[in-house]
C-alpha positions as CSV (number, residue, x, y, z in Angstrom):
1,M,62.7,100.2,72.5
2,A,62.5,103.9,73.5
3,I,59.4,105.8,73.1
4,L,60.4,109.1,71.4
5,N,58.9,112.4,70.9
6,E,58.6,112.5,67.1
7,K,57.4,115.6,65.2
8,V,56.1,116.1,61.6
9,G,57.9,119.1,60.3
10,L,60.5,121.2,62.2
11,S,59.5,123.9,64.7
12,N,61.8,126.8,65.6
13,S,62.9,124.9,68.6
14,D,63.9,121.8,66.4
15,L,65.9,124.1,64.2
16,R,67.7,125.6,67.1
17,K,68.6,122.0,68.3
18,L,70.0,121.1,64.8
19,R,71.9,124.2,64.6
20,S,73.4,123.7,67.9
21,M,75.8,121.1,66.2
22,R,79.4,122.3,66.1
23,P,82.3,121.4,63.8
24,G,84.0,118.5,65.5
25,M,81.0,117.2,67.4
26,V,80.8,113.4,67.6
27,L,77.9,111.9,65.7
28,D,76.6,108.4,65.8
29,I,75.4,107.2,62.4
30,Q,73.5,104.0,61.4
31,V,73.4,102.8,57.8
32,K,72.2,99.7,56.2
33,S,74.3,97.4,54.2
34,P,73.3,94.3,52.2
35,T,74.1,92.2,55.1
36,A,73.3,94.0,58.3
37,A,72.8,97.7,59.9
38,K,76.3,99.3,60.6
39,R,76.5,101.7,63.4
40,V,79.6,103.9,63.7
41,R,80.9,107.2,64.7
42,T,82.0,110.4,62.8
43,E,82.2,114.0,63.1
44,F,79.9,116.9,62.1
45,V,81.6,119.2,59.6
46,G,78.9,121.7,58.8
47,M,75.6,122.6,57.1
48,D,74.5,124.6,54.1
49,G,71.3,126.3,55.5
50,T,68.6,124.0,55.3
51,R,69.8,122.3,52.0
52,C,72.2,119.7,53.5
53,I,74.2,118.5,56.4
54,I,77.9,117.7,56.0
55,L,79.7,114.8,57.9
56,R,83.2,113.5,57.8
57,Y,83.4,110.0,56.2
58,P,83.9,107.6,59.1
59,D,87.4,106.2,59.7
60,E,87.5,102.8,57.8
61,G,90.6,101.9,59.8
62,K,88.5,101.9,63.0
63,W,85.1,100.8,61.6
64,G,86.0,98.6,58.6
65,N,84.9,98.9,55.1
66,L,81.8,101.1,54.7
67,K,81.5,101.4,50.9
68,D,78.5,98.9,50.9
69,A,76.6,101.1,53.2
70,I,77.7,104.8,52.6
71,Y,76.7,105.7,49.1
72,A,74.4,108.0,47.3
73,D,70.6,107.5,47.9
74,N,71.1,105.2,50.9
75,S,69.3,106.2,54.1
76,M,71.0,107.2,57.2
77,I,70.1,107.7,60.8
78,V,72.0,110.4,62.7
79,R,72.1,110.8,66.5
80,F,74.0,113.3,68.7
81,I,73.8,114.6,72.4
82,L,72.5,117.9,72.9
83,E,74.4,119.1,76.0
84,D,72.4,122.0,77.3
85,E,70.1,122.5,80.3
86,T,67.7,119.9,78.8
87,G,70.2,117.0,78.1
88,E,68.7,115.4,75.1
89,V,69.6,112.8,72.5
90,I,68.5,114.2,69.1
91,A,68.0,111.7,66.2
92,F,66.9,112.1,62.6
93,K,66.7,110.2,59.4
94,S,68.4,111.5,56.2
95,R,69.2,110.4,52.7
96,I,72.7,110.4,51.5
97,L,73.2,113.0,48.6
98,L,76.9,112.7,47.8
99,V,80.1,111.0,49.0
100,A,83.0,113.1,48.1
101,T,86.7,111.9,48.1
102,K,88.6,115.0,47.3
103,P,90.2,117.1,48.8
104,T,88.9,115.1,51.8
105,Q,86.3,112.4,52.3
106,L,82.9,113.9,53.1
107,V,79.3,112.8,53.2
108,F,76.5,115.2,52.3
109,V,73.0,114.3,53.6
110,T,69.6,115.7,53.2
111,F,68.5,118.2,55.9
112,P,65.9,116.3,58.0
113,M,62.2,116.9,57.7
114,A,61.5,115.8,61.3
115,I,63.6,114.9,64.5
116,Q,63.1,112.6,67.4
117,N,64.3,113.4,70.9
118,Q,64.8,111.6,74.2
119,G,65.7,113.3,77.5
120,L,68.8,111.9,79.1
121,R,68.1,113.3,82.5
122,S,64.6,111.7,83.0
123,D,64.3,108.8,85.4
124,K,61.9,107.0,83.2
125,R,63.5,103.6,82.5
126,T,63.8,102.1,79.1
127,S,63.8,98.3,78.3
128,T,66.8,96.9,76.7
129,R,68.7,93.6,76.7
130,T,72.3,94.9,76.5
131,P,75.3,92.6,77.6
132,V,77.2,93.7,80.8
133,E,80.3,92.3,82.6
134,L,80.0,92.6,86.4
135,S,83.1,93.0,88.4
136,D,83.8,93.8,92.1
137,G,83.8,97.6,92.6
138,E,86.4,97.4,95.3
139,N,89.2,95.3,93.6
140,G,88.1,95.0,90.0
141,A,87.9,91.2,90.2
142,P,85.7,89.7,87.4
143,L,82.4,88.3,88.6
144,F,80.0,87.2,85.8
145,D,78.3,88.2,82.6
146,A,74.7,89.5,82.9
147,L,72.1,91.5,80.9
148,V,71.0,95.1,81.5
149,L,67.1,94.8,81.3
150,D,66.2,98.5,81.8
151,I,68.1,101.6,82.3
152,S,67.8,105.4,83.1
153,A,70.1,108.3,83.9
154,S,70.1,107.2,87.6
155,G,70.5,103.5,87.5
156,C,69.7,100.2,85.9
157,R,68.2,96.7,86.4
158,V,70.4,93.7,85.6
159,G,69.6,90.0,85.3
160,V,72.0,87.3,86.2
161,K,71.4,83.6,85.6
162,R,71.2,81.9,88.9
163,S,73.2,78.8,87.5
164,V,76.0,81.4,86.6
165,Q,76.0,83.3,89.8
166,G,76.0,80.5,92.2
167,G,76.3,81.6,95.9
168,V,77.9,84.9,95.2
169,K,76.0,87.6,97.2
170,L,75.6,91.1,95.7
171,T,73.1,93.0,97.6
172,G,74.5,96.2,98.9
173,K,77.8,95.6,97.0
174,H,79.6,98.1,94.8
175,L,80.1,96.9,91.4
176,L,81.9,97.9,88.2
177,L,79.7,97.5,85.1
178,S,81.2,97.1,81.6
179,I,78.3,97.7,79.4
180,R,78.7,96.9,75.5
181,P,75.6,98.4,73.7
182,V,77.5,97.8,70.4
183,K,80.4,95.7,69.4
184,D,83.2,98.2,69.5
185,N,82.1,100.4,72.4
186,V,82.5,99.5,76.1
187,Y,81.2,101.9,78.9
188,R,82.6,101.3,82.4
189,L,80.3,102.7,85.2
190,K,80.3,102.2,88.9
191,G,77.2,101.5,90.9
192,Q,75.8,100.0,94.1
193,V,73.3,97.1,94.3
194,M,70.2,98.6,96.0
195,N,67.6,95.7,95.9
196,H,67.2,92.1,94.7
197,K,64.4,89.9,93.3
198,A,64.5,86.5,91.8
199,D,62.6,84.0,89.7
200,E,63.2,80.3,88.9
201,E,65.9,81.2,86.5
202,Y,67.3,84.8,87.1
203,N,68.4,87.0,90.0
204,Y,67.3,90.7,89.3
205,Y,69.3,93.6,90.9
206,G,68.6,97.2,91.0
207,I,71.7,99.2,90.6
208,K,72.2,103.0,91.4
209,F,74.8,104.6,89.3
210,E,77.7,106.6,91.0
211,Q,78.7,108.6,88.0
212,G,77.4,112.0,86.7
213,D,75.8,112.8,83.4
214,E,78.9,113.4,81.4
215,Q,79.8,109.7,81.8
216,I,76.2,108.2,81.5
217,N,74.8,110.4,78.7
218,P,77.0,108.7,75.9
219,L,75.9,105.3,76.9
220,L,72.2,106.3,77.0
221,S,72.5,108.0,73.6
222,E,73.3,104.6,72.2
223,I,70.7,102.6,74.1
224,L,67.7,105.0,74.3
225,I,67.3,106.1,70.7
226,D,66.5,103.0,68.6
227,F,64.4,103.2,65.4
């Protein structure tokens, strides 16, 4: 779980970050249903001063039925990437005020009282246990499944069960990583294996990413911010 910078009350800097949202910006929202937490994506529509924030109702054709999760008085976590010189994920908690169905489906939520932020361009690694499929970076041939154990903007560490890997050598190899932080999203990144350690059960590999921020930031936004 990421350690975030959480503030009580909103500073002028916090307000500027919230007001940096623009119509059409992709938002990651998390809501609770009677069975489980649901994490889906939608768009920012606008805000009414500091009274409320307006979101587009997520596409149920893509995300499934959300009526048991998106309703008045239920809580919601909203995350978005602030793409400026700082490169941050911003997250806040809100309460759903109203779900409008006409003339279009919109969700009105309370303006946040506090935000949390996590720098995307920091090399500080964050622990996780996210599934990843490893493939050969040269020809795309599938290798085996593994777990991302920690991650930063520059690279990650993966663990592969020795019983699964067999005698396949990875040190120095270029890999394609298909990382799946949530069920419906897969991020494909290229990286090179820089080092190797092992214990009785796992091989551990340090991998340096070959992509830039624009490809890695959306993945980090899903992994790093976790309430």
